[in-house]
ZADO-1210 file (C-alpha; in nm, 4 decimals, padded with zeros to 6 digits):
<atoms>
<atom x="-04.8801" y="22.3466" z="-03.5596" code="MET" pos="1"/>
<atom x="-04.9596" y="22.4365" z="-03.1999" code="VAL" pos="2"/>
<atom x="-04.9042" y="22.7905" z="-03.0828" code="THR" pos="3"/>
<atom x="-04.9567" y="22.9567" z="-02.7494" code="ASP" pos="4"/>
<atom x="-05.2876" y="23.0958" z="-02.8724" code="THR" pos="5"/>
<atom x="-05.4145" y="22.7411" z="-02.9372" code="ASP" pos="6"/>
<atom x="-05.3913" y="22.6394" z="-02.5718" code="THR" pos="7"/>
<atom x="-05.6714" y="22.7238" z="-02.3307" code="PRO" pos="8"/>
<atom x="-05.5975" y="22.9974" z="-02.0813" code="THR" pos="9"/>
<atom x="-05.7943" y="22.8365" z="-01.7994" code="THR" pos="10"/>
<atom x="-05.7569" y="22.4931" z="-01.6461" code="THR" pos="11"/>
<atom x="-06.0144" y="22.3065" z="-01.4392" code="PRO" pos="12"/>
<atom x="-05.9639" y="22.3474" z="-01.0665" code="THR" pos="13"/>
<atom x="-06.0658" y="21.9888" z="-00.9923" code="THR" pos="14"/>
<atom x="-05.9872" y="21.6744" z="-01.1903" code="PRO" pos="15"/>
<atom x="-06.2684" y="21.5212" z="-01.3888" code="GLU" pos="16"/>
<atom x="-06.3323" y="21.1468" z="-01.4041" code="GLN" pos="17"/>
<atom x="-06.3959" y="21.0186" z="-01.7529" code="LEU" pos="18"/>
<atom x="-06.6669" y="20.7581" z="-01.7851" code="LYS" pos="19"/>
<atom x="-06.8025" y="20.5361" z="-02.0553" code="LEU" pos="20"/>
<atom x="-07.1437" y="20.6118" z="-02.1929" code="LEU" pos="21"/>
<atom x="-07.4017" y="20.3459" z="-02.1339" code="THR" pos="22"/>
<atom x="-07.5329" y="20.2219" z="-02.4637" code="VAL" pos="23"/>
<atom x="-07.7980" y="19.9543" z="-02.4591" code="SER" pos="24"/>
<atom x="-07.7389" y="19.8338" z="-02.8139" code="ASP" pos="25"/>
<atom x="-07.3945" y="19.9325" z="-02.9504" code="PRO" pos="26"/>
<atom x="-07.3255" y="19.9014" z="-03.3225" code="PRO" pos="27"/>
<atom x="-07.2114" y="19.5565" z="-03.4346" code="LEU" pos="28"/>
<atom x="-06.8481" y="19.6627" z="-03.4909" code="GLN" pos="29"/>
<atom x="-06.8194" y="19.7652" z="-03.1234" code="PHE" pos="30"/>
<atom x="-06.9657" y="19.4516" z="-02.9658" code="ARG" pos="31"/>
<atom x="-06.7285" y="19.2189" z="-02.7814" code="LEU" pos="32"/>
<atom x="-06.7797" y="18.8585" z="-02.6904" code="ASP" pos="33"/>
<atom x="-06.7474" y="18.7512" z="-02.3263" code="GLN" pos="34"/>
<atom x="-06.3988" y="18.6018" z="-02.3707" code="ARG" pos="35"/>
<atom x="-06.2604" y="18.9203" z="-02.5280" code="THR" pos="36"/>
<atom x="-06.4205" y="19.1327" z="-02.2572" code="ARG" pos="37"/>
<atom x="-06.2709" y="18.9177" z="-01.9804" code="GLU" pos="38"/>
<atom x="-05.9259" y="18.9187" z="-02.1416" code="ARG" pos="39"/>
<atom x="-05.9405" y="19.2981" z="-02.1743" code="GLY" pos="40"/>
<atom x="-06.0434" y="19.3437" z="-01.8115" code="LEU" pos="41"/>
<atom x="-05.7658" y="19.1061" z="-01.7001" code="ALA" pos="42"/>
<atom x="-05.5150" y="19.3065" z="-01.9028" code="HIS" pos="43"/>
<atom x="-05.6307" y="19.6330" z="-01.7440" code="VAL" pos="44"/>
<atom x="-05.6033" y="19.4742" z="-01.3982" code="ALA" pos="45"/>
<atom x="-05.2479" y="19.3580" z="-01.4750" code="ALA" pos="46"/>
<atom x="-05.1470" y="19.7061" z="-01.5906" code="ILE" pos="47"/>
<atom x="-05.2985" y="19.8621" z="-01.2762" code="LYS" pos="48"/>
<atom x="-05.1025" y="19.6145" z="-01.0613" code="ALA" pos="49"/>
<atom x="-04.7805" y="19.7009" z="-01.2450" code="GLN" pos="50"/>
<atom x="-04.8406" y="20.0722" z="-01.1969" code="LEU" pos="51"/>
<atom x="-04.9185" y="20.0230" z="-00.8275" code="ALA" pos="52"/>
<atom x="-04.5992" y="19.8203" z="-00.7800" code="ALA" pos="53"/>
<atom x="-04.3972" y="20.0881" z="-00.9603" code="LEU" pos="54"/>
<atom x="-04.5487" y="20.3624" z="-00.7444" code="ALA" pos="55"/>
<atom x="-04.4769" y="20.1588" z="-00.4303" code="GLU" pos="56"/>
<atom x="-04.1128" y="20.1101" z="-00.5309" code="ARG" pos="57"/>
<atom x="-04.0749" y="20.4821" z="-00.6024" code="ARG" pos="58"/>
<atom x="-04.2278" y="20.5719" z="-00.2658" code="ALA" pos="59"/>
<atom x="-03.9904" y="20.3435" z="-00.0758" code="ALA" pos="60"/>
</atoms>
């Protein structure tokens, strides 16, 4: 249950960019082969293109 006392009273004044940690040797369960990595990056690019097109339509 979330109450008003559970929420922080201050908010950051500037947005923060999240970033992935660089890990030289990730655990086996987190390793991806090249094909999976490329498919994932292509999927992210497609989603970004869809969001950009949606934003452009809304701005028009």
